PLY file of the C-alpha trace (Angstrom):
ply
format ascii 1.0
element vertex 121
property float x
property float y
property float z
element edge 120
property int vertex1
property int vertex2
end_header
-37.80 -39.69 -41.88
-37.27 -43.40 -41.45
-34.70 -42.87 -38.69
-37.31 -41.07 -36.55
-39.45 -44.17 -36.07
-39.40 -45.59 -32.60
-36.51 -43.50 -31.44
-36.10 -42.34 -27.81
-33.69 -39.79 -26.49
-33.44 -39.21 -22.74
-31.27 -37.29 -20.28
-31.46 -38.49 -16.68
-29.94 -40.25 -13.75
-29.93 -44.01 -12.87
-31.74 -44.72 -9.63
-29.37 -47.55 -8.80
-26.21 -49.19 -10.22
-27.06 -51.37 -13.25
-28.00 -55.01 -12.72
-25.72 -57.17 -14.89
-26.68 -60.64 -16.03
-24.25 -62.98 -17.88
-25.70 -65.66 -19.99
-24.19 -69.09 -20.85
-22.58 -67.83 -23.99
-20.87 -65.06 -22.09
-23.06 -62.25 -23.44
-24.23 -59.61 -20.94
-27.38 -57.71 -20.39
-27.53 -54.60 -18.18
-30.79 -53.25 -16.73
-31.49 -50.12 -14.64
-34.15 -47.48 -14.06
-33.48 -43.98 -15.35
-35.18 -40.96 -13.73
-35.99 -37.94 -15.90
-37.30 -34.67 -14.47
-39.60 -32.09 -15.98
-39.91 -28.77 -14.18
-42.68 -26.24 -14.58
-44.62 -23.63 -12.69
-48.17 -24.47 -11.67
-51.11 -22.07 -11.61
-50.00 -20.97 -8.11
-46.57 -20.02 -9.57
-44.89 -22.77 -7.60
-42.08 -24.76 -9.14
-43.15 -28.34 -9.66
-40.78 -31.25 -10.49
-42.35 -34.19 -12.29
-40.11 -37.28 -12.17
-40.68 -40.21 -14.59
-38.93 -43.55 -14.38
-37.88 -45.47 -17.45
-36.75 -49.11 -17.66
-33.46 -49.26 -19.56
-31.93 -52.40 -21.14
-28.46 -52.65 -22.75
-27.06 -55.79 -24.42
-23.73 -57.00 -25.76
-20.86 -54.49 -25.95
-23.08 -51.69 -24.72
-23.88 -53.68 -21.59
-20.15 -54.23 -21.00
-19.44 -50.53 -21.08
-22.54 -49.83 -18.94
-21.19 -52.26 -16.33
-17.87 -50.38 -16.18
-18.97 -46.71 -16.00
-22.70 -46.27 -15.30
-23.41 -45.64 -11.64
-26.39 -44.47 -9.51
-26.90 -40.71 -9.79
-24.55 -40.05 -12.77
-26.17 -37.73 -15.35
-26.29 -39.43 -18.71
-27.88 -39.09 -22.19
-29.07 -42.11 -24.10
-30.67 -43.09 -27.35
-32.67 -46.22 -27.97
-35.99 -47.64 -29.00
-39.18 -48.63 -27.17
-40.19 -52.32 -26.80
-43.19 -53.66 -24.99
-43.37 -57.20 -23.84
-45.90 -59.22 -21.89
-45.65 -61.84 -19.21
-47.80 -63.67 -16.71
-47.44 -62.88 -13.02
-47.74 -65.51 -10.25
-51.55 -65.23 -10.32
-51.62 -65.92 -14.06
-52.57 -62.27 -14.83
-51.23 -60.88 -18.09
-48.86 -57.93 -17.50
-47.11 -55.60 -19.85
-43.87 -53.75 -19.47
-42.30 -51.08 -21.67
-38.53 -50.87 -21.82
-36.03 -48.72 -23.70
-33.44 -50.78 -25.46
-30.37 -48.54 -25.41
-28.25 -48.25 -28.49
-25.89 -45.47 -27.45
-25.18 -43.44 -24.38
-22.76 -40.83 -23.02
-22.08 -39.61 -19.49
-22.60 -35.92 -19.07
-20.99 -35.47 -15.63
-17.28 -36.19 -15.03
-15.97 -39.31 -13.35
-13.89 -39.12 -10.22
-10.27 -40.25 -10.45
-11.23 -43.58 -8.77
-13.89 -44.19 -11.42
-11.45 -43.25 -14.19
-9.06 -45.96 -12.88
-11.85 -48.64 -12.74
-13.11 -47.84 -16.24
-9.53 -48.14 -17.61
-9.13 -51.67 -16.23
0 1
1 2
2 3
3 4
4 5
5 6
6 7
7 8
8 9
9 10
10 11
11 12
12 13
13 14
14 15
15 16
16 17
17 18
18 19
19 20
20 21
21 22
22 23
23 24
24 25
25 26
26 27
27 28
28 29
29 30
30 31
31 32
32 33
33 34
34 35
35 36
36 37
37 38
38 39
39 40
40 41
41 42
42 43
43 44
44 45
45 46
46 47
47 48
48 49
49 50
50 51
51 52
52 53
53 54
54 55
55 56
56 57
57 58
58 59
59 60
60 61
61 62
62 63
63 64
64 65
65 66
66 67
67 68
68 69
69 70
70 71
71 72
72 73
73 74
74 75
75 76
76 77
77 78
78 79
79 80
80 81
81 82
82 83
83 84
84 85
85 86
86 87
87 88
88 89
89 90
90 91
91 92
92 93
93 94
94 95
95 96
96 97
97 98
98 99
99 100
100 101
101 102
102 103
103 104
104 105
105 106
106 107
107 108
108 109
109 110
110 111
111 112
112 113
113 114
114 115
115 116
116 117
117 118
118 119
119 120
């Protein structure tokens, strides 16, 4: 059961292309927001879609692959773990943010031939 601790599995779509940062040592970090949807029928028998947004972070080799193939709107599955950090805003208020540090992912929808070519480069 040890592998079940702090494990997150999501299927969703990025709301924008990943933001890539390169640090002085050449290592990369990729960040993007992932939308997941839950659909259910309410008490009036109307279909309701509840969209949740998740902050995703990828580092190292995973960030390099994310940079090449993850794009806005592409359906993907990912696995990672939750991390919460705090910071101070401009007004010195303490803020908290929860992020999912992605370990693995796979694209569920197919790439276009143009995207295949870019990923191969």
